[in-house]
N, C-alpha and C positions, 0 to 999 in steps of 0.2 A: 504494500500500500504506500509506503514511504516513497518508493521509486516511481510509482504511478503519479503521485502528487508532484514529485520533483520534476518529472518529465513534462507535466502540464505547465508548471511554473516557468520552466526554462523556455518553453515554446512561446509564451506570451512576453518573453523578455525583449523581443524585437522592438516593441513600442518604446520600452524603457531605454533601450540602446540608442534609438533615434533621438530621443530627448536628451540623453546624456551627451551624444555627439555634438549637439548644438551648443552645449554649455561648457564644454571642456576643450582643452588644447589638443588632445589626441583625436585624430579622425578615426572613427570606427568604420572599417570597410566591410560591408556585408552584401555579398553578391548572391542573391537567391536565384538559383538556376534550376533548369529542368534536369531530372535524373537522366544520366547519359545512357545511351544504348550500350550494351555489353554482350560479350560471349563468355559464358561460364563453362570452363572445361576442367574437370577433375576426374581423370580416368583411372586413378590408382585404386586397386582393390585392397581394402583394409581388412586384415584378419586380426581381431582384437580380443585379448583375454588371456587367461591362464593357460599355459602350455600351448599357446598358439604357434610357437616355433616348430611343433611336431609336424606341421603341414608343409615345411619348406621344400622338400624334394618334389612333392606333388605339384606345388605351385610353380616351381621352376620349369617342370615339364609342361605344365599347362600353357606357359608363355614361350615355349619353344627352345628353352635352354637345354643343351646337351653337354657342354663343357664349360665350367664356371670358374671365374676368378673370385675367390673369397677374400674380400678386402677388409681390413680391420685396423685398429689403432695400436695401443700399447699393450702392456702385460695384463691389464684388467680383464680383457676378453678371455685371456688364457686362464688367469687366476680364478675367475668366477666359474669356469667350467663351461661357459656358453659356447666358446669356439669349438671345443672338443665335441660338444653335443651337436652342433650344427654340422660339423664334418662327419660325425657318425651317422647322422640322419641322411646326409647326401650319399654316403657310401651304401647304406642300407637301401636307399631308394634308387641305386644304380646311376647316380649322377657323378661324372668325373669332375674333379676340381683341382685347382692350384691355389695356393695361399700367398698373399702378400700383406704383411703387416707394416707397422711403423708410421701410420698417420698420426700427426700431432695437431693440436689446436692451431687454427690459421693454416690449413693444409698446404703443403709445399708443392710447387710445380715439379721439382726434381723427382719426387716419389711418383707423381702421376706419370711422368715421362718413362720412368722405369716400368710402371704398370702397362703402359702402351706397348713397350718392347716385349714384355712377357706375353701379353695377349696375342700379339702378332706371331710370335715364335711358337706358342703353344696351341694356336687355333682356337682361342677362347671365343665363345659366342654369347656369353651372358655374364654379368657382373653382379655379385651379391655383396652388399655393404652390411657389415655386422658392426654396429656402433651408433654414433650420433651424427650430427650435422657435418662435422669435418670429414668423417669417413664417407658419408654419402656424397658430399661435394667432390672429394677426391675421386670417387668412383665415377661421377658424372664427367669429370675432366678426362679420365681414362677412356670412358665410353665415347666421348666426342673424338678423341685423338686416334683411336684404332683405325677407323676407315678414312680419316682425314689425311690428305696428302701433304699438307704443309705443317707448319709449327702450330701446335694446339694453342699456344699462348696468343697467337694472332686472333683466335676466336674471342678471347677475353679482352683483348684490346679493341675489339670492334672492327678489325681489319678484314675479317672473313666470317662467313656464316655457314655452319655445317648443314649438309643436306640429309645426313643420316647419322646414326650412332648405335652402338650396341645397346640392347635392352639392359636395364638395371632394376634391382629390387633392394629392399632394405629389411634387416632385422634390427629394429630400433632399440637402443639401450639408453640413450640420453635425449629426452624430449627438450627441444630448445629451438633449433634452426627451422624446423618445419620442412626441411628438404625432402623428407620422405613422401610428401604429396605435392611439393611446389615445382615450378619450372626453373628455379634459380640454383646457382652454385657460385661459390667464391673461392678463389685460389690466390695464394701468395707466391710471387716470384722472388726468390732470395736475391736475385741480381737487382739490387736497388731497393729491396724491401718494399715492393709494390704489390698492393692487394687490389684485385679487380673481380667484379661480379659479372655474371652473364646469365641471361634468362632466355629459355627456349622451351616450348611445349614438348619438344622431342625428349627432353630429359625428365619428364615426370615418370617416376618409378612405376613398373608394372604392378607391383604389389608391395605392401608394407605390413610386416608382422609386428604387432605391438603387444607385449606382455608387461603390464605394469609392475609385476614382481621383479623384473629385471632392472628396475630403477631403485629398488630398496637400498642398495649400497652406495648410491651417489652421495658424495660429500656435500655438506650444507652449502658451501660456496658454489659448487657446480650446480646444485639445484636452484639456488637463488639467481645465478647468472643466466641459467636456462629460462627461468620464468621471466626475467627481465627482457630477454631476447624475444620470446614469443609474444609478450605483451606489446613490445615495440613494433612487431610486425603488423599488429592491428592498429596501433597508434599512428603509424606512418600512413595508413589508409584513412584513419578517422579524422585527422587534422587536415581539412581540405576546405576549399571554397564551395564545394558542392553540398548544399543543404537540403535538397529535395530527394532524400534517399532514406526515409524514416525507418523502414524495416531493416535495412542494412545497418543503419546506425544503432538501432535497438539491439541487433545481434552483436554488434561490436561492444556495446556497453555491457551487455550481459556476460559476454566472454571475459572481458577485463575484470569485472567484479568477481566472477567465479574463480579465476586463476589467482587474483590478488588474495582472496580468502583462503584458497587451497594451500598456498605456499606456507602459510603459518602452521597449518595442520601437519604438513609433512616435515617441517623443520622441527616440530615438537615430537612427532612420532614418524620416523623414516619408513616404517613398514605399514603405514596406514594405506591399505589398498584402495579404499574409496577415493581418497584425495590424490594419490599417485595416479589413479586412472583418470581423474579430471584433468590433471596437468598433462598427461601423455596425450590424451585426445585433444585437449585444448591447443597444444602446440601445433598439431596438424591443421586444425580448423582455422587457426589464426594466420596461417600462411598458405592456404590453398585458394585464396582470393575470395572466399565466401564473405568475409567481413569488409570487403571493399567494393562489392558489385554496385555499379552505378555511379562511382566516384572516381576521382583522380588522386592517386597516391602521391605522397611528397617524397619520401626516401632520402631527404637531405641528412638527417641524423645518421643513417646508415653510411652514407658516403663520407661524411666527416669522420665517423668512427673508423672506417676502413683504413684511413691514413694513420690514425692513432695506433691501431693494433698492428699495422704494417711497420711502423717505426719502433714501437716498444714491445711488440709481441704479447699484448695483454689479452685477457679473456674478452671475447667479443661482447657478451652481455654486460659485463662490467663497464666496458668502454662506452656502450650506449647510455648507461646510467650517468656516466660522467659528462656526457655531451648534452643530453636532452634538456635539462632545465635551462641551460643557456640558450639553446635553440628556441625553446618555447617562449622565453621572455623577449627574445629578439624578434619573433614573428607574430606574437599573439594578436596584434592589432590588425593583421590581415583578415582575421575572422574572429573577433572577440567573442561573439556569440557561441562559437564552437568550444572555445576554452572555458567559458562559463558553464556550458552544458557538461563538459568533462568534469569540471570541479564538483558540480552538484550531483550528477548521475553516477559517476564512477568513484569519486573521492569523498563523497558524503559531506561536502562543504555547504553550510547554509547559504542560501542565495540572498545577497543584499542587493535588492533591485535599484537602490539609489547609487550603487557603486559597482557596475559590472567589471571594471578593471580590477578592483579590489578582490572581487570574487574569483576572477581568473587567476590572479596572483596567489590567492590562498590555495587554489587547486594545484598550482605548481609546487608550492611549499609543502602541501600534503603529499605530493608524489615524492618529494625529496625525503620526507620523514619515512615514507614507505621504503624507499631504497635503503636508508640507514637501518631501518628495523630488520631488514633481511640480509644486511651485511654488504650492501652495494655502496660504491662511492657516488658522490654527487658533483665532483669536479676532477680535473686531471691530476692535481697534486695528491688527492686522496687515492687516485687510481695507481699512479706510478711511484708514489712515495717520495717525490722530490719536486722542486719547481721546474717547470718546463721553460726553456730559453726562448728568447725572441727568434733566434735562428731556427729552432725546431718548429716554431709556429709558422714561420715563413716557408719552411720546406714542406710542411704538411699542406699549407695553402697552395703551394705550387703544384703538388701532386694531385690534390683534390680538384683543382681547376684545370688539370691537364695542360700545365705550362701556360696558365692564364688564357686559355682558349675556350673554356667550357664553363657552364653554369650548373647548378644542381638545385633540386627542390621545385615544388609546385605551389604550395601555399604562399610562399614568398620565393621568387626565383633569386637564388643567391649568386652574386658575382664574387670574384676573388676577394674583394675588399670586405664583403659580408662574411665570407668564410673565415677570414682572418679575425674579424671582429668577434665572431662566436667563439673561436678558439681562445681568444684573449679573455672573454668573459668566463670561459670554462676553466681557466688555468688554476683558480683557487687561491 
């Protein structure tokens, strides 16, 4: 009932905002537009629940796989017994496989190139990612590269577009990136510490196996960073100039509230299946485009963070938390009504109709308190443990702006000088 009332109150705020705009120095830009036409494409088969990994061999055969690259990260997949179980199930199911481990957070181009070579040499026709977003993203890069005649990095630089790729699938162990249902992947090139993302519907996994029990052993920091990442996937879509998308917006707000509440439950009890399941399913829904249908995503916070994690090799979710409050304060007047709605409907901030800007700021402050409550930073100094230099800010700005030739963002289109200003605001 509280959220129904809050939703009604926020929707009548338009009149108040207009009056406020005439009496205050800040111009409030509210562009009420028609919901955009869209195509919604989410072809991934989801197999969710306890012991769902038991179906892995049958699913690979269903989607045409005969010889598989099992791609995974560090020792946790081995230590937990999951890797051995998956390999045993493949053997029992008559599916040949080759293993390649070693994926690290902010997955590296060099390992993907090694995977490409292995796949070509061994005649691999299917890639199975066992892990989280980094493993899935590395798998996508390999899958692009096997049939591609050029350098796979050119795809991530936007110099080439793949026409085909090997099919991939995922056994998810770390809910965060949403890569198990999305068209996106991100790779870091160690040569220059450059991190680039690429999106193509070809890369949506054929199936995703999700057993919440496999997330019970995630450390608190990794759990919190994952939740931050998945929430940001929806927030990047939510903060838009497109206001005529009420059902999508309601879905986004409900998803954000649900995950925000669930993280406290699992930090208290890591083996709480109910809330681990909410988080695992939420991570997929928040990045399979459902919470953005009919709108235009922003994605500036992600692009700004890519340069941060590329330079300092920090956890992606934590980097997003360090950047977002500064981005929000820098851009909120592009659609103040949206930030007020977020404050009231997601962060439970009382709506002061006489001061929309104050309500919006309180929403940002509430988000900062949430980040701190789950162990996330709210600025760069907290993130990396030291002051960032002017030279480092300028270098990140150069990379983010593609040598001062490109902009980012949609709520507010950020030029290089805007990017630098946000980095400076976020330094702490």
